N, C-alpha and C positions, 0 to 999 in steps of 0.2 A: 424276789425270786423264789421260786420253788423247787427244790431238787426231788428227784426220784425218791419216793418215801423210804425214809431211813438209810438210803443210799447204799445200804449193803443191798440190801435189797433196793361350736358352733352348732346348734339345734338342727334336728334331723328329719327327713320323711322319706319314704320309700317310693322309687320311681315306679314301680309294677307291683301291685299287690297280688299275690297269688292266691288262688282259690282255697286253699286249706293251710292251716299251721301258722298263718301270718308270715309266709314266706315271700321274700322278694329277690329279684335278679341280681340287684346291686343298690349301693347306697349313693345318694346324693347329699351334699353338706351344704348348708346356708351359711353366710358370712356373719361371724360374730368373733370380734377379736380382742376385747378389753382385757389383754394380759395384764397380770399383777405383777408390777415391776418394782415394787416397793423396797425389794431386797437388795438391789443393785442400783437404785437412782443415783446413788452418789459417784458411780462411774460413768455416767452419761458424758460428763466434760472429757475424760479420757477418750472415749469413743470419737469424738468429732476433731481430735487432734492427732489421730493416728497418720502416718505417711500413706497408708493404704486405706481408702475408706470402703469397707466391704458392707455398706448397707442395703444394697440391692443386687445381690448375687443372681445370676440367672445360673439354674442347675437343671441338667437334662438327664435323665437316667434311662437308658434303653434296655429294658429287661427281656426282649424278644429272644436272646439267646439264654435266658435263665434255665431252659430245659437241659442245655449243653453246660451249666453250671458256671456261666460268665455272664456279666453285666458290664455294659459299656457307659461310661460317664463323660459328659461335658459340662463345663463350667466357664462362666463369664464374670470376672471379679473386677470391679472398678479399681483403677491403679493410678498412683502417682508416680513418676521418676523416682529412682532410687533403690536401696536394697529392703527387701521385704523376705519376712519368714512366713511360710504357709505351715499349718499344723494339720495332721492327721488325728482324728479323736482317737485317744488312748485309754483313758479312765471312764468307763462304759456305766452311766447310772443304772443301778439295779443289779448290775453284775459285780459291784464292789471290788473290782480290780482292774488292772491295766490289760484289758481283755480286747482292744481295738484290733483288728486283724491287719496289721500292717504288712506282714508278709504276704498277704493275698493280692495288695495292690500292685498291679503290674502296667506296663506300657506308658508310664507318665511321661506326657509331652507338655511343653509351655511354649505357647507363642504370643507376640504382641506386634500389632501392626504388621502382621505377615512374616515378622522375623521369628525364627526359632531361638529360644533362650536357653542357656545353659542353667541348670538347677544341681545344687549339691546338697547332699543329705548331712545333716549336723552328725557328727562323729560321737556325740554323747547322747543327745535326744534322737533317736532313730526315726522318730514320727516328725521330726521338722526338715522342711526343704527350703533352702536359701536361694534367692532370687534376686538378680539385679534387674530392675525395670528400666528400660531405656529412656532417654529424653525424648519427649513428645509422646510418649504412650499414655493411653488413658484407660487401658483395661489390659488384664491377662486373660487368654484363652487356654484352659487347662483341659486335657483330655487324659482318662486312665480307664483301665479294666480293672474289675473285682472278681476274683475266682471263688466259688464256693466249694468248699473241700468236699470230697466223697465221702468221710467218714462221718459217724453219727455222734460222736462223743463231744463233750464241751457244750458252749452255750451259742449265743446268735453268731459268734465268728466260726462256727463249726457248720456242718451240712445244713443248707436252708434251702435247697431246691431238689426237684426230681424232674421227670420228664411230664410230671402232670401238675405240678404246683410250684410255689416258690413264696418266701417270706422275705421281704425287702426291709432291711433296717438300714435307715438313712445315714447313721453315724459311718457306714461302710463306703458311703457313695459321696462324702463332702470332704472338702479341705476349708479351714478358716484361717483368717490372719491372726497371727500371734499378737495378744494384747485386745483383740476385739471381744466384747462382751457378748455372751450367747443370747441374752434377752433382747439386744437392740441391734443385732446382725441380721438383717432380713434377706430371706432366701425365697426366690420365685421358682418353684419346682414343677417339673413337667416330667410324667413317666409314661413310657410305652410298654405295655404288656403283651404277651403273645397273643396272636389273633384268636378270637372265640373264647378267651379266659375272662372270668368274672374276678371281681375283686371287692375288698373292704379296707376301710381305714377311718380313723377319728380325724385325720388331717381335712380342714375344710377346702371345699373344692370350688373352682372357679367356672371350669366348663369341661365337657367330656366330647370326644368324637371318635367313635368306633373304640379302639383299644387304646386311645392316646388320652391322658387326664392332664389337665392343668390345675394347679392349687392356687390358692389365694396366697399372696405373700405371708411368710410366717418367719417368726423369729427362729434360730438355731436351735433354741431350747425346745420350741413346740416341733419343730422338724425331726429333731432326733428322738423325741419322745412320742411319734406318730408313725409307727411301721406300717406296712402295708402287706396284706395277705392276698393272694391270686392264685387262680387255678382253673383247670379245665373242668373238674368236678367240684361245684360250688353252690352251696346254699346259704341264704340269709333268713334268720327268724327274728321278728318283731318281738322283744321281751317286754313291751309295754313303756308307759311313760309315767313320770313322778314328778308333779308340780311342772309339767311342760318338757321335763328331760327324757330325752328317748335312750333306749338300750337296745342293742342288737347282738345277736349271735351269728357269726360268720363261720361256715365249716367250709373248709379245703381239705379234699381227700385224695387218695391216689386212686380210688375207685368210686362210681356211683354208689356202691353198696355203703361205703364207709361213711357217707352223709346222711344217713337215714336213721336218725336216733330215735326211739320211742316217744310218742307224743307225751307220754308221762314224765320224761326227762326234761323237754322243753317247758312243760308246765313247773317242774322243779326250779328251772333257771328263772323262770318268772317269779317264783316265791323267793329266790336268792334276791333279787332286785329289791322286792318289798322288805326282806329282813334286814338287809343292810341299811336301808332307808330307816328302818325302825331303830337299829342299832346306833347310828351315828347322828340321826336327826337332821342332816344337812348333806348335799352332795357338792363336790368342788370339782365339777366337770360340766361341760355343755351338752355333751352325749356321751354314751358309753359304749364301746365295742369290744366284744369278746372275740379274738382272732384265733380260731382253733385250727390247727394243722393236724391231719390224720394221716400220718406215714410212718412205715418202719424204717425209712431211709433218711430222716432228718434227725437232728439232735433232739433227745426227749427231755423237755424242761419248761417251766414256766417263767415268764419274764414281764414284770409289772410296767405299766406306763400310767401316765396320769388319766387319761381318756380311754384307754385301751389295754389289752393285755395280749402278749405273744405266748399262746398256750400250744405245745405240741407234744402229742401222744400217739402211741400206736395206731396202725391204720384201723383196727377193729375194735378200737377202745370203746366206742359208743354202741356198737351193735352187739356186744357180748358183755354179759353179766359181770364177768370177773373183771373186766376192765373199766365197767362203770363204777363198780363198787372201789376198785384200787385207787382210781384216779380221780373219785368223786370231790376231792377237797383241792384239786388243783385250781380251778377257775373261782372258787371262794376266796382262795388265798390271795390270788392275784388281785381280785377286786378289792379286797381289804386294803391292798397296797394303795390305792387311789387315796384313802385317808392317811393310812399308817405307813409312810414311807415316801409318798409323792408330796401330799400337802403337809402333813407333819413330818419332818425329816431331821435327823440328827444332824448337827451343824458340821460334824467332820465328814459328811457324806454329800456335801454340796459341790457341784461341779465348777470348782475353780473361780469363785466370784471375785477374789483379789486380783487375777492375773487373766480373767475373762476367758478360760478355755477348759477343754476336758483333758488337760495336761498336768494338772496338780492331783498329786497322790490324795486318795481318800483314806479317812481312819474308821476301823470298824469296830471301835470298842462298844459302842450302842448297838450292835447289831442283833442282841439278844432282845431289844426292844423293837427294831425295825422289823427282823424275820421272826423272832421268837414270839412276841405278841400277835403278829400277823398269823403265824401258824396257829395257835390256840382260836383265834377268832375265826379264821378260816374254816377250822375244824367244827367249832360250834355252829357256824351259819351251814355247814353242810348238812348237819343235823336239824337245824331249825327249818330249814328248806325242804326237807324231804330227800335229799340226794344220798344221804344216809339214814337208815333207822336208828333210833336210840340205841340198840344192841349193837349195830356196826360202828357206831362212835365208841362204844365202851370196849368192843373188839381191837380197834385201831389204837385206843389209849393203852389197852393192855400190852399191846407190842410194842409201843413206844416206851412205856414204863419200863418193861422187861428189859429191852436192848440198853436204856441208859442206866439201869440198874446193875447191869452185868459187865459194863465197860471196864475193862483192866486198866485202860488209860487214865480213870479216875484217879488212881493212885499217885500220878505225877503232873498231870495236867489240868489246871483250875478250867471252869467252864468260860471265864472271861478270856482266857488266852485263846480259845478256838475263835472268839470273835475278833480279836486283834490280827490273829494270823490267818484270818479267813482267806484273804487274796491268794494264799499259798495253798492253803487246804482245798479249796475248790479244785485244784488240778491234781491232788493226789489220787492214787489209784484205790482199788478196793482191798488190796492185801494188807494185813495187819491194822485194818482201822480199828479194830477192837482195842488195841495196844496203843496205837498213834492217838487217837481220838479224831474225828472228823469235823464237819460243820455242825457240832452237836449244840449250837445255839439255837437252832431250828426245833429239834424235838424237846431238849431239855428246858430251852426256853419257854415251850409251850406249857411243859410242866410247871415251871415256876409261875407262869400267869394262870394257870389253873388253880393254883395254891393262893394266890393273890385274890383271885375272884371268890374263892371259898372263904378267905379270912374275912373279906369285906362282908360278905353275906352273914357270917357268923358274929362279927364284932358290932355291926349294925342291927343284929336281932331280926334279919330279914328285909330291913328297908331300903338298903343299898347293894349295889352289886357293881361288878366292873363295868356293866352297860352305862353307869351313870358316869363313870371315868371317861368312857369312849365318847358320849354326847358331850363332855365338857372339854375334854382335851382335843378331840378331832372335829368337833361340830363347828360352830360358828356361822356366819351368813351364808355360806355357800356362794354357788354361782361359778364363775369362770375360774379356771385353775390358778392357784397360788401356792406359794411355798412359806410355811411359817416353821423355821427350824427350831429344834430345843435342844437342851442339855439334859444330863441326869438329874440335875436339881430341878428343873422344869417338870420332869415326870414325877419325882418326889412330892414336889408342891401340889401339883395336880390331884394326887393320889391322897394326901393329907387333906385336901379340901373336900373330898368325898368321905374318907374315914380316917381320922386321926391314927397314927401308927408310926414307929419308927422304921419307916420303910427303907431310908437310907442304909440303915445297919442291916436289915432284912436281906438287901440286894447285895450288899459288900460281902455277906457269909455266903451266899448262894454262888457267886461269881468268883472270889478270890480264895476260896477254901478248896482244898482237896478232901474227897470224902469216898469212903468204898461204895456208898449207895446213892441214888438219886434222889432229888427232892420230891417225894411220894405224898408229902403232906396234903397237896390238893386232893389226890385220890381218896386219901384216909379222911379228910375234914368233909369230903361230899359223900360219905356213906358207904365207900366200897374200899376193897383191898385187892392187892395183887396175889394171885394164887397160880398154880400149875396142875394141869390134869393131863391125861394120855391121850385127851382129843383136841385136835387142833380147832381153832375157832373158825367161825365163818370168813373172818377177814384173813387169817392166815391162810385158808384154802384159796380164797380168791387172788391175794397177793401171789402165792406159789404158782398157780395156773397162769396168771397175767405175766409174771416174769420169767416163767419157766425155771423157777428154782424149787429146791428141796431143802428146807431150814430145819435142822436138827440142832440148832444152836444150844438149845437148853438141855439136851441130853449128850450126844456125843461131842457138840461144840463146833461144829462148822456150818456153812452154807454151801452148797453145791448147786450148779447149773446143769441144764438138761445134757450138755455134753460130757458132763463129769468134772468140769473145772471147778475145783474148791475156791471159791471166791474169798473168803475169809475163814479165820480159825478164832475161837476165843482163846485168849492168851494163856488163861490159867484153866483152860478145859481139858477134858480127857484125851480127845484127839492130839493135840499139841503136846501133851505129856507123853504121848506114845510116839512123837515124832513127825506128825503131820504138819505140813506148813501150807500156807496159802498159794494159790497159782500152780499146783500141781493137778494132774488128772487122776481122778479115780477110776480105775480100770475094774476092779471087781471086789464084791463085798462076799466074805466067807467062801472065796473061790468061785463065785458066779458072777457073771457080766453085771456091770452095775446098771441098775435101773432104779427109779425112786421105790417102787414096791418092794424089791430086794432089800433095800436099805432098811426101809420101815419094818420089813419082817424079822431082818437081824436083830433090830434093837429089842422089839418085842420078844424074840426068842431067848436074848440074854438074860431077860429079866428073870428066867426061871431056870437057867443054866449056868455053870459055873464057867464055861469056856469064853474065852474073849472074842471080840469081834474083830476079825482079820481084814484090812483093807489093803488091797493091792494098788499103788499108785505109781504113775509114771512122772518122773521129775526130769525134764529135759529128754535125755537118751537113756536114763538109768531107772531100773525098776526097783521097788522095795516093797516089802510087807511090813505093815504096822499093826500090832495087836493092842487093841483097846480094852482095858479091863474094867468095863462098864456094864452095871446089872440094874439099873434103876427104872428102865423102861423109857418110853416116851414121854416128853414133857413139853407142854404148851402153855403160854401165858393166857391168862384169863382175869376179869374182875369178877369178885364174889361180893355179893351185897352183906353190909354190916348193919343189921337190923337195929342196933343200939344208936345209931346216928341217923339223921335226916338225909333224905336222898336228894342232894342238893345237884347232882349230875342231871337228873331228870328236869329240873327247874332250869338248869342252864341250856338245856338242849331243846326246851320246849319252844314252839314258835312264839313269836312276839307280835306278829302281825295279822295272824289268820284266825 
């Protein structure tokens, strides 16, 4: 999963080939099912002794009301008489937390042989429903509806539909039998989308008739791992094949204009496919689908799946330069997760192999590998594929380095705790992030892996790099999706096989220690250093334009949005010392109504005048003036070349396939 930057801020063919851009109206999947089940084969005997054999569950999802934010579900579950418990998925892979939207499941009814059955919710596990199956019954018929919230915050459980499009995540539309294993519980799914809407998915298809799709039988694991995007305004681009494995870019937008990316950008996504293949050396999917949603009215995030990704950005992201720059690394990040996160996965993040479901809590202590390494590789691939220029990559890296280096929360919370505590931190607000520390295992994890890459290159005298680790650790034979779990010891052993070093001690220091400064060794070993100037970088300008924010974090010490809401303050910065807090509204600067230009001009003027900068803020019903005694001018992060060191960053970001 990829958050908004810094947060404070089955083989395939195309049914119809369009005349330009490799575009198609929809995707047809061909059957290929040899799912790798070695991880859970020991549990097969359990599956066949369950009182309720849910091996051929019929699932029908009617999404014709998705534009009205409601989806209708019917299930037929094979049953035997006696007590049974049905579970709603709680811990969702990739979201690293108990985010199954049980609060949005409504209208639940259970019948059998025409008889309505009573159900009762467990008073401890609120995701569990207890039912007594009557004598003579052979199945349960279950119906319920799922509401898509109107708000845009959060992840897949949040806003997922507008009048023009929808993203359907199967975990929201299924119940499963307690004790059944996800890999062996088979679902035959059917979906009806709104009339005249197109769609895309990685889930293998059986047949299609109009707006109704029947899918091949799939395990619960595969089903939940294969979302559908659908919409009125929809385009599909063929991104090419590698060893017969096809790749597709599906765009669902709130308007026809939103799904018209520059042809050069489509070419860069084709480059991404090639660069990822070169990096890892094999592919662990049957085909791959980028499901991109372009809307200002759905949640903004990226979520990984083994054979696809659920990527949601603002409506005009692909057609405006600021959006293309700011969100360039989202698709590469989620694509990397097919190898690092889905194929190679920390053992603590497996979805309940011992009790067979999505109700087992996950352990996030290795998220700095799962997400941090993915962040680093996604950023590197963005540059290698051309989605970012080398300069844009460096600008982004400078922004990350500066934010992590100035975190006040470094004094009390080690990085490792942000990973362990991730399931809580994902839901925190923007206020006091600097002091609290948020999901810093993403950006600071990226800095750590940059340093590892630089160290390998230096220690091996340029013979080896982190690319070699990726091919060794994430490579293998490829083919159908598989899961190969790992521990920290596995990561350390794999690194030592590439370049011997005390990697365990290195990681321990970076994860368990508190330090006033971020691990910038990767930047410095790569021939660059963090510096500040009075001019914002191209990255800073693009991010400010895209997110509609003004970032004066490294001068006055706060971030403010276009409405004047101060999102966060630097805990040790000038603004907070003057009494400014997050979540207040900035009304005026030096007596003049707040506008970004007015704020910038005040900072520049204060560099040559002794007078403090006056901010008029509104806190609830109360107004106050805060005087900030700051006179150092504007400050923005950049990377500056250190000529005495080799430029490893340029080597890291250079194309490996073109």
